[in-house]
VOMIDO-73187 format. One record per atom (N, C-alpha, C): residue number from 1; atom name; z, x, y. Coordinates in nm, 2 decimals, decimal comma, always signed. Layout:
BEGIN
NUM CA Z X Y
...
! end
This chain:
BEGIN
1 N +1,40 +3,52 +0,17
1 CA +1,39 +3,37 +0,17
1 C +1,25 +3,33 +0,16
2 N +1,21 +3,29 +0,04
2 CA +1,07 +3,25 +0,01
2 C +1,08 +3,10 -0,04
3 N +1,11 +3,01 +0,04
3 CA +1,11 +2,87 +0,00
3 C +0,98 +2,80 +0,05
4 N +0,89 +2,79 -0,05
4 CA +0,76 +2,73 -0,02
4 C +0,78 +2,58 +0,00
5 N +0,87 +2,52 -0,08
5 CA +0,89 +2,37 -0,07
5 C +1,03 +2,35 -0,02
6 N +1,05 +2,27 +0,09
6 CA +1,19 +2,25 +0,13
6 C +1,27 +2,17 +0,03
7 N +1,40 +2,20 +0,03
7 CA +1,49 +2,14 -0,07
7 C +1,51 +2,00 -0,04
8 N +1,51 +1,96 +0,09
8 CA +1,54 +1,82 +0,13
8 C +1,42 +1,74 +0,09
9 N +1,44 +1,62 +0,02
9 CA +1,33 +1,54 -0,01
9 C +1,27 +1,47 +0,11
10 N +1,14 +1,48 +0,12
10 CA +1,07 +1,42 +0,24
10 C +0,95 +1,34 +0,19
11 N +0,88 +1,27 +0,28
11 CA +0,77 +1,19 +0,24
11 C +0,65 +1,29 +0,21
12 N +0,60 +1,28 +0,09
12 CA +0,48 +1,37 +0,06
12 C +0,40 +1,30 -0,05
13 N +0,27 +1,31 -0,03
13 CA +0,18 +1,25 -0,14
13 C +0,20 +1,31 -0,27
14 N +0,24 +1,44 -0,27
14 CA +0,26 +1,51 -0,40
14 C +0,38 +1,45 -0,47
15 N +0,48 +1,39 -0,40
15 CA +0,60 +1,33 -0,46
15 C +0,58 +1,19 -0,51
16 N +0,47 +1,13 -0,47
16 CA +0,45 +0,99 -0,51
16 C +0,40 +0,98 -0,66
17 N +0,44 +0,87 -0,72
17 CA +0,39 +0,85 -0,86
17 C +0,25 +0,81 -0,86
18 N +0,18 +0,81 -0,97
18 CA +0,04 +0,77 -0,98
18 C +0,02 +0,63 -0,93
19 N +0,11 +0,54 -0,97
19 CA +0,10 +0,40 -0,93
19 C +0,11 +0,39 -0,78
20 N +0,20 +0,46 -0,72
20 CA +0,22 +0,46 -0,57
20 C +0,09 +0,51 -0,50
21 N +0,03 +0,62 -0,56
21 CA -0,10 +0,67 -0,50
21 C -0,21 +0,56 -0,51
22 N -0,22 +0,50 -0,62
22 CA -0,32 +0,39 -0,64
22 C -0,30 +0,28 -0,54
23 N -0,17 +0,24 -0,52
23 CA -0,13 +0,13 -0,43
23 C -0,16 +0,17 -0,29
24 N -0,14 +0,30 -0,26
24 CA -0,16 +0,34 -0,12
24 C -0,31 +0,34 -0,09
25 N -0,39 +0,39 -0,19
25 CA -0,53 +0,39 -0,18
25 C -0,59 +0,25 -0,16
26 N -0,54 +0,16 -0,24
26 CA -0,58 +0,02 -0,23
26 C -0,55 -0,04 -0,10
27 N -0,43 +0,00 -0,04
27 CA -0,40 -0,05 +0,09
27 C -0,49 +0,00 +0,20
28 N -0,53 +0,13 +0,19
28 CA -0,62 +0,19 +0,28
28 C -0,76 +0,12 +0,28
29 N -0,80 +0,10 +0,15
29 CA -0,93 +0,03 +0,13
29 C -0,93 -0,11 +0,19
30 N -0,82 -0,18 +0,17
30 CA -0,81 -0,32 +0,22
30 C -0,81 -0,32 +0,37
31 N -0,74 -0,22 +0,43
31 CA -0,73 -0,21 +0,57
31 C -0,87 -0,18 +0,63
32 N -0,95 -0,09 +0,57
32 CA -1,08 -0,06 +0,61
32 C -1,17 -0,19 +0,61
33 N -1,16 -0,27 +0,50
33 CA -1,23 -0,39 +0,49
33 C -1,20 -0,49 +0,60
34 N -1,07 -0,50 +0,64
34 CA -1,03 -0,59 +0,74
34 C -1,09 -0,54 +0,88
35 N -1,08 -0,41 +0,90
35 CA -1,13 -0,36 +1,03
35 C -1,28 -0,38 +1,03
36 N -1,35 -0,36 +0,92
36 CA -1,50 -0,38 +0,92
36 C -1,54 -0,53 +0,95
37 N -1,47 -0,62 +0,89
37 CA -1,49 -0,76 +0,91
37 C -1,46 -0,80 +1,06
38 N -1,35 -0,74 +1,11
38 CA -1,31 -0,77 +1,25
38 C -1,42 -0,72 +1,35
39 N -1,48 -0,61 +1,31
39 CA -1,59 -0,56 +1,40
39 C -1,71 -0,64 +1,39
40 N -1,74 -0,69 +1,27
40 CA -1,87 -0,77 +1,25
40 C -1,85 -0,91 +1,31
41 N -1,74 -0,97 +1,29
41 CA -1,71 -1,10 +1,34
41 C -1,72 -1,11 +1,49
! end
């Protein structure tokens, strides 16, 4: 039994499409900006 990747689909960055990765990255950046301004304000 040498199953490196489980057969059941789960949440993984490797399974996301390129657009989904870009969207996720943009969301993280936006969240960091909001936190930064919240700390400054």
